[in-house]
Structures are given as structure tokens and as C-alpha cells.
N, CA, C, O and the ligand as a Tripos MOL2 file, in Angstrom:
@<TRIPOS>MOLECULE
protein
  221   219    56     0     0
PROTEIN
NO_CHARGES

@<TRIPOS>ATOM
      1 N          -5.0410   15.2210   20.4260 N.3       1 MET1
      2 CA         -4.8810   13.8260   19.7580 C.3       1 MET1
      3 C          -6.0000   13.3590   19.1640 C.2       1 MET1
      4 O          -7.0890   13.3380   19.7380 O.2       1 MET1
      5 N          -5.8050   12.9560   17.9830 N.am      2 THR2
      6 CA         -6.9390   12.2550   17.1480 C.3       2 THR2
      7 C          -6.7870   10.8310   17.1460 C.2       2 THR2
      8 O          -5.7180   10.2500   17.3320 O.2       2 THR2
      9 N          -7.9380   10.2690   16.9210 N.am      3 THR3
     10 CA         -7.8590    8.7300   16.7360 C.3       3 THR3
     11 C          -8.1830    8.3180   15.4760 C.2       3 THR3
     12 O          -8.7320    7.2370   15.2600 O.2       3 THR3
     13 N          -7.8140    9.2790   14.4360 N.am      4 ALA4
     14 CA         -8.0810    9.1060   13.1140 C.3       4 ALA4
     15 C          -7.6330    7.7420   12.5830 C.2       4 ALA4
     16 O          -6.7760    7.1250   13.2160 O.2       4 ALA4
     17 N          -8.1440    7.2450   11.4890 N.am      5 ALA5
     18 CA         -7.8390    5.9550   11.0960 C.3       5 ALA5
     19 C          -6.5870    6.0230   10.2470 C.2       5 ALA5
     20 O          -6.0130    7.1070   10.1400 O.2       5 ALA5
     21 N          -6.1710    5.0610    9.7020 N.am      6 SER6
     22 CA         -4.9020    4.6650    9.1650 C.3       6 SER6
     23 C          -4.6370    5.5110    7.8460 C.2       6 SER6
     24 O          -4.1390    4.8860    6.9090 O.2       6 SER6
     25 N          -4.8460    6.5400    7.7070 N.am      7 ASN7
     26 CA         -4.4030    7.1860    6.4960 C.3       7 ASN7
     27 C          -2.8670    7.7390    6.6920 C.2       7 ASN7
     28 O          -2.4700    8.4820    5.7940 O.2       7 ASN7
     29 N          -2.0940    7.4960    7.6130 N.am      8 ARG8
     30 CA         -0.8080    8.0250    7.7470 C.3       8 ARG8
     31 C           0.0020    6.6640    7.6170 C.2       8 ARG8
     32 O          -0.3740    5.5530    7.9920 O.2       8 ARG8
     33 N           1.2430    7.0160    6.9770 N.am      9 VAL9
     34 CA          1.9620    5.8280    6.6500 C.3       9 VAL9
     35 C           3.3630    6.2690    6.9610 C.2       9 VAL9
     36 O           3.6100    7.4670    6.8200 O.2       9 VAL9
     37 N           4.4250    5.3630    7.4120 N.am     10 LYS10
     38 CA          5.7380    5.4840    7.4620 C.3      10 LYS10
     39 C           6.2530    4.9180    6.2230 C.2      10 LYS10
     40 O           5.9670    3.7450    5.9820 O.2      10 LYS10
     41 N           6.9830    5.5890    5.3830 N.am     11 VAL11
     42 CA          7.5130    4.9990    4.1550 C.3      11 VAL11
     43 C           9.1750    4.8530    4.3550 C.2      11 VAL11
     44 O           9.8070    5.8190    4.7840 O.2      11 VAL11
     45 N           9.7170    3.8360    4.0830 N.am     12 ARG12
     46 CA         11.1880    3.4490    4.0960 C.3      12 ARG12
     47 C          11.4370    3.2030    2.5580 C.2      12 ARG12
     48 O          10.9260    2.3070    1.8860 O.2      12 ARG12
     49 N          12.3320    4.1850    2.1230 N.am     13 ILE13
     50 CA         12.7810    4.2580    0.8910 C.3      13 ILE13
     51 C          14.3750    3.9560    0.7630 C.2      13 ILE13
     52 O          15.1840    4.5210    1.5000 O.2      13 ILE13
     53 N          14.7410    3.0630   -0.1890 N.am     14 ARG14
     54 CA         16.1500    2.7950   -0.2270 C.3      14 ARG14
     55 C          16.4450    3.0350   -1.7130 C.2      14 ARG14
     56 O          15.7070    2.5550   -2.5740 O.2      14 ARG14
     57 N          17.4500    3.7280   -1.9990 N.am     15 CYS15
     58 CA         17.8970    4.0080   -3.3130 C.3      15 CYS15
     59 C          18.7760    2.6760   -3.8180 C.2      15 CYS15
     60 O          19.6870    2.1070   -3.2160 O.2      15 CYS15
     61 N          18.2410    2.3930   -5.0280 N.am     16 ARG16
     62 CA         18.9700    1.1820   -5.6220 C.3      16 ARG16
     63 C          20.1620    1.6290   -6.3990 C.2      16 ARG16
     64 O          20.8030    0.7650   -6.9970 O.2      16 ARG16
     65 N          20.5460    2.9180   -6.4630 N.am     17 ARG17
     66 CA         21.7520    3.2260   -6.9430 C.3      17 ARG17
     67 C          22.9240    3.3850   -6.1920 C.2      17 ARG17
     68 O          24.0350    2.9940   -6.5490 O.2      17 ARG17
     69 N          22.6220    4.0510   -4.9930 N.am     18 CYS18
     70 CA         23.6790    4.1910   -4.0720 C.3      18 CYS18
     71 C          23.5330    3.7020   -2.7010 C.2      18 CYS18
     72 O          24.4550    3.7500   -1.8870 O.2      18 CYS18
     73 N          22.2450    3.1810   -2.4220 N.am     19 GLY19
     74 CA         21.9600    2.5040   -1.2260 C.3      19 GLY19
     75 C          21.4850    3.4290   -0.1010 C.2      19 GLY19
     76 O          21.1990    2.9510    0.9970 O.2      19 GLY19
     77 N          21.4000    4.6590   -0.3310 N.am     20 GLU20
     78 CA         21.1290    5.6940    0.8230 C.3      20 GLU20
     79 C          19.5980    5.2880    1.2300 C.2      20 GLU20
     80 O          18.7330    4.9650    0.4150 O.2      20 GLU20
     81 N          19.4380    5.3620    2.5760 N.am     21 LYS21
     82 CA         18.1370    5.0980    3.0830 C.3      21 LYS21
     83 C          17.3460    6.2270    3.6330 C.2      21 LYS21
     84 O          17.9040    7.0070    4.4050 O.2      21 LYS21
     85 N          16.1700    6.3800    3.3300 N.am     22 PHE22
     86 CA         15.0700    7.4670    3.8030 C.3      22 PHE22
     87 C          13.9870    6.8460    4.4520 C.2      22 PHE22
     88 O          13.4030    5.8530    4.0180 O.2      22 PHE22
     89 N          13.6880    7.5210    5.6370 N.am     23 ILE23
     90 CA         12.3600    7.2510    6.3800 C.3      23 ILE23
     91 C          11.4660    8.4600    6.4020 C.2      23 ILE23
     92 O          11.7750    9.5150    6.9560 O.2      23 ILE23
     93 N          10.3870    8.2480    5.7920 N.am     24 LEU24
     94 CA          9.6290    9.4940    5.7220 C.3      24 LEU24
     95 C           8.1750    9.1880    6.3240 C.2      24 LEU24
     96 O           7.8160    8.0260    6.5140 O.2      24 LEU24
     97 N           7.4070   10.2180    6.5970 N.am     25 ARG25
     98 CA          5.9260   10.0080    6.9820 C.3      25 ARG25
     99 C           5.1730   10.6140    5.7970 C.2      25 ARG25
    100 O           5.4270   11.6990    5.2730 O.2      25 ARG25
    101 N           4.1000    9.6580    5.4120 N.am     26 GLY26
    102 CA          3.3180   10.1580    4.1400 C.3      26 GLY26
    103 C           1.9460   10.1480    4.6020 C.2      26 GLY26
    104 O           1.5900    9.6510    5.6710 O.2      26 GLY26
    105 N           1.2230   10.6870    3.8000 N.am     27 ARG27
    106 CA         -0.4000   10.3400    3.8010 C.3      27 ARG27
    107 C          -0.8070    9.7570    2.5760 C.2      27 ARG27
    108 O          -0.2510    9.9850    1.5010 O.2      27 ARG27
    109 N          -1.9140    8.8970    2.7600 N.am     28 ARG28
    110 CA         -2.5370    8.3620    1.6810 C.3      28 ARG28
    111 C          -3.4870    9.3790    1.0420 C.2      28 ARG28
    112 O          -4.3870    9.8570    1.7320 O.2      28 ARG28
    113 N          -3.3530    9.6950   -0.0950 N.am     29 ASP29
    114 CA         -4.2810   10.7870   -0.9110 C.3      29 ASP29
    115 C          -4.6390   10.1590   -2.2350 C.2      29 ASP29
    116 O          -3.8260    9.9560   -3.1370 O.2      29 ASP29
    117 N          -5.9330    9.8660   -2.2760 N.am     30 LYS30
    118 CA         -6.5480    9.3730   -3.4990 C.3      30 LYS30
    119 C          -5.8590    8.2990   -4.0850 C.2      30 LYS30
    120 O          -5.6820    8.2690   -5.3030 O.2      30 LYS30
    121 N          -5.3920    7.2820   -3.2240 N.am     31 GLY31
    122 CA         -4.6780    5.9860   -3.7830 C.3      31 GLY31
    123 C          -3.2970    6.0000   -3.8730 C.2      31 GLY31
    124 O          -2.6740    4.9620   -4.0940 O.2      31 GLY31
    125 N          -2.6540    7.2730   -3.6960 N.am     32 ARG32
    126 CA         -1.3230    7.3020   -3.7320 C.3      32 ARG32
    127 C          -0.8530    7.7830   -2.5440 C.2      32 ARG32
    128 O          -1.5890    8.3620   -1.7450 O.2      32 ARG32
    129 N           0.5360    7.5570   -2.3230 N.am     33 ILE33
    130 CA          1.2900    7.8830   -1.1250 C.3      33 ILE33
    131 C           1.8160    9.2500   -1.2250 C.2      33 ILE33
    132 O           2.5710    9.4120   -2.1840 O.2      33 ILE33
    133 N           1.6180   10.2400   -0.5070 N.am     34 ASP34
    134 CA          2.2380   11.5130   -0.7520 C.3      34 ASP34
    135 C           3.2670   11.7540    0.3760 C.2      34 ASP34
    136 O           2.8140   11.9700    1.5000 O.2      34 ASP34
    137 N           4.5220   11.7390    0.2030 N.am     35 THR35
    138 CA          5.4280   11.8670    1.2060 C.3      35 THR35
    139 C           6.3000   13.0840    0.9660 C.2      35 THR35
    140 O           6.9900   13.5330    1.8810 O.2      35 THR35
    141 N           6.2840   13.6650   -0.3240 N.am     36 GLY36
    142 CA          7.1780   14.8900   -0.6450 C.3      36 GLY36
    143 C           8.2970   14.4450   -1.0880 C.2      36 GLY36
    144 O           9.0360   15.2860   -1.5990 O.2      36 GLY36
    145 N           8.7010   13.2200   -1.0440 N.am     37 PHE37
    146 CA         10.0460   12.8630   -1.4360 C.3      37 PHE37
    147 C          10.3230   13.0920   -3.1260 C.2      37 PHE37
    148 O           9.5280   12.6880   -3.9740 O.2      37 PHE37
    149 N          11.3360   13.6650   -3.3820 N.am     38 ARG38
    150 CA         11.3520   13.9450   -4.7790 C.3      38 ARG38
    151 C          12.6300   13.1250   -5.3830 C.2      38 ARG38
    152 O          12.4870   12.4730   -6.4170 O.2      38 ARG38
    153 N          13.7160   13.1730   -4.7920 N.am     39 GLN39
    154 CA         14.9460   12.2840   -5.4120 C.3      39 GLN39
    155 C          15.9900   12.1590   -4.3050 C.2      39 GLN39
    156 O          16.0150   12.7630   -3.2330 O.2      39 GLN39
    157 N          16.8400   11.2600   -4.7800 N.am     40 CYS40
    158 CA         18.0370   10.8560   -3.8200 C.3      40 CYS40
    159 C          19.0720   11.9610   -4.0260 C.2      40 CYS40
    160 O          19.0160   12.8220   -4.9040 O.2      40 CYS40
    161 N          20.0280   11.8210   -3.0990 N.am     41 LEU41
    162 CA         21.2710   12.6810   -3.0510 C.3      41 LEU41
    163 C          21.9500   12.4690   -4.2860 C.2      41 LEU41
    164 O          22.5760   13.4080   -4.7770 O.2      41 LEU41
    165 N          21.9060   11.2560   -4.9040 N.am     42 CYS42
    166 CA         22.6970   10.9300   -6.0090 C.3      42 CYS42
    167 C          21.9870   11.2490   -7.4340 C.2      42 CYS42
    168 O          22.3850   10.8780   -8.5390 O.2      42 CYS42
    169 N          20.7990   12.0530   -7.1290 N.am     43 ASP43
    170 CA         19.8730   12.4090   -8.4460 C.3      43 ASP43
    171 C          19.0430   11.3510   -8.9930 C.2      43 ASP43
    172 O          18.4510   11.5720  -10.0490 O.2      43 ASP43
    173 N          18.9340   10.3270   -8.4600 N.am     44 ASN44
    174 CA         18.0900    9.1220   -8.6960 C.3      44 ASN44
    175 C          16.7260    9.7660   -8.4490 C.2      44 ASN44
    176 O          16.4960   10.5270   -7.5090 O.2      44 ASN44
    177 N          15.8620    9.4020   -9.3570 N.am     45 THR45
    178 CA         14.4580    9.9940   -9.1620 C.3      45 THR45
    179 C          13.3580    8.7670   -9.3110 C.2      45 THR45
    180 O          12.1680    8.9130   -9.0310 O.2      45 THR45
    181 N          13.9140    7.5920   -9.7730 N.am     46 GLU46
    182 CA         12.9220    6.6520   -9.9180 C.3      46 GLU46
    183 C          13.2970    5.1690   -9.5850 C.2      46 GLU46
    184 O          12.4730    4.2680   -9.7400 O.2      46 GLU46
    185 N          14.5010    4.9530   -9.1480 N.am     47 ASP47
    186 CA         14.8260    3.6620   -8.9350 C.3      47 ASP47
    187 C          14.9840    3.3860   -7.4150 C.2      47 ASP47
    188 O          16.0650    3.4630   -6.8310 O.2      47 ASP47
    189 N          13.8320    3.0650   -6.8440 N.am     48 PHE48
    190 CA         13.7930    2.8060   -5.3760 C.3      48 PHE48
    191 C          13.0830    1.7340   -5.0840 C.2      48 PHE48
    192 O          12.2220    1.2000   -5.7830 O.2      48 PHE48
    193 N          13.5620    1.3470   -3.7540 N.am     49 GLU49
    194 CA         12.7470    0.0940   -3.3410 C.3      49 GLU49
    195 C          11.9180    0.7490   -2.0590 C.2      49 GLU49
    196 O          12.4940    1.3450   -1.1490 O.2      49 GLU49
    197 N          10.6470    0.5730   -2.1130 N.am     50 ILE50
    198 CA          9.7230    1.3540   -1.1930 C.3      50 ILE50
    199 C           9.1280    0.3870   -0.3070 C.2      50 ILE50
    200 O           8.6040   -0.6170   -0.7920 O.2      50 ILE50
    201 N           9.1500    0.5860    1.0000 N.am     51 ASP51
    202 CA          8.3410   -0.1930    1.9450 C.3      51 ASP51
    203 C           7.4740    0.6170    2.7170 C.2      51 ASP51
    204 O           7.9320    1.6520    3.2020 O.2      51 ASP51
    205 N           6.1650    0.2720    2.9260 N.am     52 GLU52
    206 CA          5.0060    1.0970    3.4950 C.3      52 GLU52
    207 C           4.7390    0.3710    4.7720 C.2      52 GLU52
    208 O           4.5010   -0.8360    4.7930 O.2      52 GLU52
    209 N           4.7830    1.1350    5.8520 N.am     53 HIS53
    210 CA          4.3200    0.6830    7.1130 C.3      53 HIS53
    211 C           3.3050    1.3450    7.7930 C.2      53 HIS53
    212 O           3.5200    2.3020    8.5370 O.2      53 HIS53
    213 N           2.0600    0.8120    7.5380 N.am     54 TRP54
    214 CA          0.9480    1.4160    8.1630 C.3      54 TRP54
    215 C           0.8020    1.5380    9.7050 C.2      54 TRP54
    216 O           1.1740    0.5990   10.4070 O.2      54 TRP54
    217 N           0.2980    2.6100   10.2320 N.am     55 GLU55
    218 CA          0.3070    2.8800   11.5860 C.3      55 GLU55
    219 C          -1.2560    2.6200   11.9970 C.2      55 GLU55
    220 O          -1.6210    2.7710   13.1630 O.2      55 GLU55
    221 ZN         20.9860    7.3740   -4.4440 Zn       56 ZN56
@<TRIPOS>BOND
     1     1     2 1
     2     2     3 1
     3     3     4 2
     4     3     5 am
     5     5     6 1
     6     6     7 1
     7     7     8 2
     8     7     9 am
     9     9    10 1
    10    10    11 1
    11    11    12 2
    12    11    13 am
    13    13    14 1
    14    14    15 1
    15    15    16 2
    16    15    17 am
    17    17    18 1
    18    18    19 1
    19    19    20 2
    20    19    21 am
    21    21    22 1
    22    22    23 1
    23    23    24 2
    24    23    25 am
    25    25    26 1
    26    26    27 1
    27    27    28 2
    28    27    29 am
    29    29    30 1
    30    30    31 1
    31    31    32 2
    32    31    33 am
    33    33    34 1
    34    34    35 1
    35    35    36 2
    36    35    37 am
    37    37    38 1
    38    38    39 1
    39    39    40 2
    40    39    41 am
    41    41    42 1
    42    42    43 1
    43    43    44 2
    44    43    45 am
    45    45    46 1
    46    46    47 1
    47    47    48 2
    48    47    49 am
    49    49    50 1
    50    50    51 1
    51    51    52 2
    52    51    53 am
    53    53    54 1
    54    54    55 1
    55    55    56 2
    56    55    57 am
    57    57    58 1
    58    58    59 1
    59    59    60 2
    60    59    61 am
    61    61    62 1
    62    62    63 1
    63    63    64 2
    64    63    65 am
    65    65    66 1
    66    66    67 1
    67    67    68 2
    68    67    69 am
    69    69    70 1
    70    70    71 1
    71    71    72 2
    72    71    73 am
    73    73    74 1
    74    74    75 1
    75    75    76 2
    76    75    77 am
    77    77    78 1
    78    78    79 1
    79    79    80 2
    80    79    81 am
    81    81    82 1
    82    82    83 1
    83    83    84 2
    84    83    85 am
    85    85    86 1
    86    86    87 1
    87    87    88 2
    88    87    89 am
    89    89    90 1
    90    90    91 1
    91    91    92 2
    92    91    93 am
    93    93    94 1
    94    94    95 1
    95    95    96 2
    96    95    97 am
    97    97    98 1
    98    98    99 1
    99    99   100 2
   100    99   101 am
   101   101   102 1
   102   102   103 1
   103   103   104 2
   104   103   105 am
   105   105   106 1
   106   106   107 1
   107   107   108 2
   108   107   109 am
   109   109   110 1
   110   110   111 1
   111   111   112 2
   112   111   113 am
   113   113   114 1
   114   114   115 1
   115   115   116 2
   116   115   117 am
   117   117   118 1
   118   118   119 1
   119   119   120 2
   120   119   121 am
   121   121   122 1
   122   122   123 1
   123   123   124 2
   124   123   125 am
   125   125   126 1
   126   126   127 1
   127   127   128 2
   128   127   129 am
   129   129   130 1
   130   130   131 1
   131   131   132 2
   132   131   133 am
   133   133   134 1
   134   134   135 1
   135   135   136 2
   136   135   137 am
   137   137   138 1
   138   138   139 1
   139   139   140 2
   140   139   141 am
   141   141   142 1
   142   142   143 1
   143   143   144 2
   144   143   145 am
   145   145   146 1
   146   146   147 1
   147   147   148 2
   148   147   149 am
   149   149   150 1
   150   150   151 1
   151   151   152 2
   152   151   153 am
   153   153   154 1
   154   154   155 1
   155   155   156 2
   156   155   157 am
   157   157   158 1
   158   158   159 1
   159   159   160 2
   160   159   161 am
   161   161   162 1
   162   162   163 1
   163   163   164 2
   164   163   165 am
   165   165   166 1
   166   166   167 1
   167   167   168 2
   168   167   169 am
   169   169   170 1
   170   170   171 1
   171   171   172 2
   172   171   173 am
   173   173   174 1
   174   174   175 1
   175   175   176 2
   176   175   177 am
   177   177   178 1
   178   178   179 1
   179   179   180 2
   180   179   181 am
   181   181   182 1
   182   182   183 1
   183   183   184 2
   184   183   185 am
   185   185   186 1
   186   186   187 1
   187   187   188 2
   188   187   189 am
   189   189   190 1
   190   190   191 1
   191   191   192 2
   192   191   193 am
   193   193   194 1
   194   194   195 1
   195   195   196 2
   196   195   197 am
   197   197   198 1
   198   198   199 1
   199   199   200 2
   200   199   201 am
   201   201   202 1
   202   202   203 1
   203   203   204 2
   204   203   205 am
   205   205   206 1
   206   206   207 1
   207   207   208 2
   208   207   209 am
   209   209   210 1
   210   210   211 1
   211   211   212 2
   212   211   213 am
   213   213   214 1
   214   214   215 1
   215   215   216 2
   216   215   217 am
   217   217   218 1
   218   218   219 1
   219   219   220 2
@<TRIPOS>SUBSTRUCTURE
     1 MET1         2 RESIDUE 1 A MET
     2 THR2         6 RESIDUE 1 A THR
     3 THR3        10 RESIDUE 1 A THR
     4 ALA4        14 RESIDUE 1 A ALA
     5 ALA5        18 RESIDUE 1 A ALA
     6 SER6        22 RESIDUE 1 A SER
     7 ASN7        26 RESIDUE 1 A ASN
     8 ARG8        30 RESIDUE 1 A ARG
     9 VAL9        34 RESIDUE 1 A VAL
    10 LYS10       38 RESIDUE 1 A LYS
    11 VAL11       42 RESIDUE 1 A VAL
    12 ARG12       46 RESIDUE 1 A ARG
    13 ILE13       50 RESIDUE 1 A ILE
    14 ARG14       54 RESIDUE 1 A ARG
    15 CYS15       58 RESIDUE 1 A CYS
    16 ARG16       62 RESIDUE 1 A ARG
    17 ARG17       66 RESIDUE 1 A ARG
    18 CYS18       70 RESIDUE 1 A CYS
    19 GLY19       74 RESIDUE 1 A GLY
    20 GLU20       78 RESIDUE 1 A GLU
    21 LYS21       82 RESIDUE 1 A LYS
    22 PHE22       86 RESIDUE 1 A PHE
    23 ILE23       90 RESIDUE 1 A ILE
    24 LEU24       94 RESIDUE 1 A LEU
    25 ARG25       98 RESIDUE 1 A ARG
    26 GLY26      102 RESIDUE 1 A GLY
    27 ARG27      106 RESIDUE 1 A ARG
    28 ARG28      110 RESIDUE 1 A ARG
    29 ASP29      114 RESIDUE 1 A ASP
    30 LYS30      118 RESIDUE 1 A LYS
    31 GLY31      122 RESIDUE 1 A GLY
    32 ARG32      126 RESIDUE 1 A ARG
    33 ILE33      130 RESIDUE 1 A ILE
    34 ASP34      134 RESIDUE 1 A ASP
    35 THR35      138 RESIDUE 1 A THR
    36 GLY36      142 RESIDUE 1 A GLY
    37 PHE37      146 RESIDUE 1 A PHE
    38 ARG38      150 RESIDUE 1 A ARG
    39 GLN39      154 RESIDUE 1 A GLN
    40 CYS40      158 RESIDUE 1 A CYS
    41 LEU41      162 RESIDUE 1 A LEU
    42 CYS42      166 RESIDUE 1 A CYS
    43 ASP43      170 RESIDUE 1 A ASP
    44 ASN44      174 RESIDUE 1 A ASN
    45 THR45      178 RESIDUE 1 A THR
    46 GLU46      182 RESIDUE 1 A GLU
    47 ASP47      186 RESIDUE 1 A ASP
    48 PHE48      190 RESIDUE 1 A PHE
    49 GLU49      194 RESIDUE 1 A GLU
    50 ILE50      198 RESIDUE 1 A ILE
    51 ASP51      202 RESIDUE 1 A ASP
    52 GLU52      206 RESIDUE 1 A GLU
    53 HIS53      210 RESIDUE 1 A HIS
    54 TRP54      214 RESIDUE 1 A TRP
    55 GLU55      218 RESIDUE 1 A GLU
    56 ZN56       221 GROUP 0 **** ****
């Protein structure tokens, strides 16, 4: 186990087109969040509502 600082984040993404929700774990990397998320099931790639929850 590590006691590393809060560079891990839980990201909740909601698609504004179809309403699908995703919960992902990401890392902060040089000012941006890297979750690996690419697109929604409906092919939406940019119209999302994103909540970040730092741990
Ligand atoms: Zn969608």
C-alpha cells in the first residue's frame, strides 16, 4: 500500500446525448486527467458532463 498524494481521481462522466453514465478512475498527468475514456456508446466524443472526485 502506498500513501501517495492525491493524483488519483474518480471521474464521473455523463453523456449529454444519450444520458449514459460512466465511472472511471483516472490520474492527473501534467494538468489533465487521463482516464482512457474515448467515446460513449452512442459515438459521442465531446459532449459530456464531467465530475471529478479527488480521493
Ligand atoms: Zn451517449
